[in-house]
C-alpha positions in Angstrom: 102.5 129.6 63.7 101.9 126.5 65.8 101.5 126.5 69.5 103.1 123.2 70.8 103.1 121.1 73.9 105.9 118.5 74.4 105.2 115.6 76.8 108.0 113.4 78.1 108.8 112.0 81.5 112.6 112.0 80.9 113.8 115.5 81.5 116.8 115.5 79.2 114.7 114.2 76.3 112.0 116.9 77.0 114.5 119.7 77.1 116.1 118.5 73.8 112.8 118.3 72.1 111.8 121.8 73.4 115.1 123.2 72.2 114.5 121.8 68.7 110.9 122.9 68.5 111.7 126.5 69.6 114.4 126.7 66.9 111.8 126.0 64.2 110.4 129.3 62.8 107.0 127.6 62.3 106.6 127.1 66.1 105.3 130.2 67.8 105.5 128.8 71.3 106.5 125.4 72.9 105.7 124.3 76.5 106.7 121.1 78.3 104.9 118.6 80.5 106.6 115.9 82.5 103.7 113.3 82.3 100.4 112.7 80.7 98.4 113.9 83.8 100.1 117.3 83.7 99.6 117.4 80.0 95.9 116.7 80.3 95.4 119.5 82.7 97.2 121.9 80.3 95.2 120.7 77.3 92.0 121.1 79.3 92.9 124.8 79.8 93.6 125.1 76.1 90.2 123.6 75.2 88.4 125.9 77.6 90.3 128.9 76.1 89.1 128.0 72.6 91.1 127.7 69.3 91.9 131.4 69.3 92.4 131.9 73.0 95.7 132.7 74.8 95.9 129.1 76.3 95.3 127.4 72.9 97.5 124.4 71.8 97.7 123.3 68.2 99.9 120.2 68.4 101.1 117.8 71.1 104.5 116.1 70.7 103.9 113.0 72.8 106.2 110.3 74.2 104.5 106.9 74.5 106.0 105.0 77.4 105.5 107.0 80.5 104.4 106.0 84.1 100.7 106.1 84.8 98.8 107.3 81.8 100.9 106.5 78.7 101.0 108.5 75.4 98.6 106.2 73.5 96.0 106.5 76.4 96.3 110.2 76.3 95.9 110.4 72.6 92.8 108.2 72.9 91.4 110.5 75.5 92.1 113.6 73.3 90.2 111.9 70.5 87.0 112.2 72.6 87.2 116.0 72.9 85.2 118.1 70.6 88.2 119.9 69.1 91.4 118.1 70.1 95.0 119.2 69.2 97.0 117.4 66.6 99.3 114.6 67.9 102.8 113.8 66.9 104.4 110.8 68.7 108.0 111.0 69.7 109.3 107.7 71.0 112.2 105.3 71.2 110.0 102.4 70.3 109.0 101.3 66.8 106.4 98.8 67.9 103.5 101.2 68.5 103.4 102.9 65.0 100.3 101.0 63.8 98.4 101.8 66.9 99.6 105.4 66.8 98.3 106.0 63.2 95.0 104.3 64.1 94.7 107.2 66.6 95.0 109.6 63.7 98.5 110.7 64.6 100.1 113.3 62.3 103.5 111.7 62.5 105.7 109.1 64.4 109.2 110.3 65.1 111.8 108.0 66.6 114.4 108.9 69.2 117.1 110.1 69.1 115.3 113.0 67.4 117.0 114.4 64.3 116.4 118.1 63.5 115.4 117.4 59.9 113.1 114.6 60.9 111.3 116.8 63.5 111.1 119.6 60.9 109.2 117.2 58.6 106.8 116.4 61.4 106.2 120.1 62.0 105.6 120.5 58.3 102.9 117.8 58.4 101.3 119.4 61.4 101.2 122.8 59.7 99.7 121.2 56.6 97.1 119.2 58.6 96.1 122.3 60.6 95.7 124.2 57.4 93.2 121.7 56.1 91.3 121.2 59.4 87.6 122.1 59.3 86.7 125.6 60.6 83.7 124.3 62.5 83.9 122.1 65.6 84.0 118.4 65.1 81.7 116.8 67.7 82.0 113.3 69.2 80.4 110.7 66.9 78.2 109.3 69.7 78.1 111.3 72.9 75.4 108.9 74.3 77.8 106.0 74.5 81.3 105.3 75.9 83.6 102.6 74.4 85.0 100.0 76.8 87.4 97.1 76.1 86.3 93.7 77.1 88.4 90.6 76.1 89.9 92.4 73.1 86.5 93.5 71.9 85.3 97.1 72.0 81.8 97.5 73.3 79.7 100.7 73.7 78.0 101.3 77.0 75.1 103.7 77.1 75.7 106.7 79.4 72.1 106.6 80.6 72.7 103.0 81.9 75.7 104.0 84.1 74.5 104.3 87.7 77.8 105.6 89.2 81.5 105.8 88.5 84.3 104.9 90.9 87.9 106.3 90.7 90.6 103.7 90.7 93.9 105.5 90.3 94.3 106.6 86.7 91.3 104.5 85.8 87.5 104.8 86.4 85.1 101.9 86.9 81.7 102.4 85.3 78.9 100.7 87.1 75.7 99.6 85.5 72.9 97.2 86.6 74.5 94.5 84.5 78.1 94.8 85.7 81.1 97.1 85.6 83.7 98.2 83.1 87.2 99.7 83.7 88.2 102.6 81.4 91.5 104.6 81.5 89.9 108.0 81.9 90.3 110.1 85.1 87.2 110.6 87.1 87.6 114.4 86.8 87.4 114.2 83.0 84.1 112.2 83.2 82.8 114.7 85.8 83.4 117.6 83.4 82.0 115.7 80.4 78.9 114.3 82.0 77.9 117.2 84.3 75.2 118.3 81.9 73.9 114.7 81.8 73.0 114.7 85.5 76.1 113.2 87.0 77.3 114.8 90.3 80.4 114.3 92.4 79.5 113.0 95.9 83.0 112.0 97.1 86.5 112.2 95.8 86.1 108.6 94.6 82.5 108.6 93.4 80.5 110.2 90.6 76.8 109.4 90.6 73.9 109.8 88.2 71.1 111.7 90.0 68.4 109.7 88.2 69.7 106.4 89.7 69.7 107.6 93.4 67.0 105.8 95.2 67.5 107.1 98.8 69.4 109.8 100.7 70.2 108.5 104.1 71.3 110.4 107.3 72.7 108.5 110.1 74.6 109.9 113.1 75.9 112.8 111.1 77.0 110.8 108.1 75.3 111.0 104.7 75.0 108.3 102.1 72.9 107.4 99.0 71.4 104.2 97.8 72.2 103.5 94.2 70.6 100.2 93.2 71.6 97.9 96.0 74.8 99.7 96.8 75.2 102.3 99.5 77.7 105.0 98.8 79.1 107.5 101.3 78.7 111.2 100.6 81.5 113.5 101.8 80.7 116.4 104.0 81.7 119.0 101.4 79.3 117.6 98.8 76.4 116.7 101.1 74.5 120.1 100.9 74.8 120.5 97.2 73.6 116.9 96.6 70.6 117.4 98.9 69.7 120.6 97.1 69.9 118.9 93.7 67.8 115.9 94.8 65.1 118.3 96.2 64.9 120.1 92.9 64.9 116.9 90.9 61.7 116.3 88.9 
């Protein structure tokens, strides 16, 4: 039986979708989330729990047009995880179908949702889950991150990124040759790149230890020099950062 998460910022639509899902005997459990940020937190717990864990989620029924992070952005983020849940888009808009299936969506259901049409989407999810590989599927290239620039996708090497700056739902990746804006929360990059030597120094900044040139102390404030840019270190992160720098080879 499938464990489902429904995501929709419109409460009546979310409640109707949950009602229909819970009425399907192939759905073991169905939870709701009011936006993509809440959904991402829930999915992160599911991934940490593992495919057989109590927090696991098999399929996400996902609206597209939502404030902040939209459904397509969330699906794109999920595609970067080692073992993402399946995605079924549930939307009132026909225009995004091609992009949705480019993101490997299981199905694309139009609102108002009909019971029999949703049942078909559940059937496809059950079928897809049954043919999924039993071993983890890893990211194709964990050493690079895709960025959009003028309609062209380019791949930035993680080792070239000096620091990352939070900008709302986005993150700005800084390199010696410029910067790139990606729609990924800073907290997600912090988790993903912790083992690659990135450390949080401030609620707005994530820094690669290997690119820190100086640690500066001035009248009780702490900052680091990354290239030619000086970044403030918050008090709560100062001691941990100093210890890491002292242990750095």
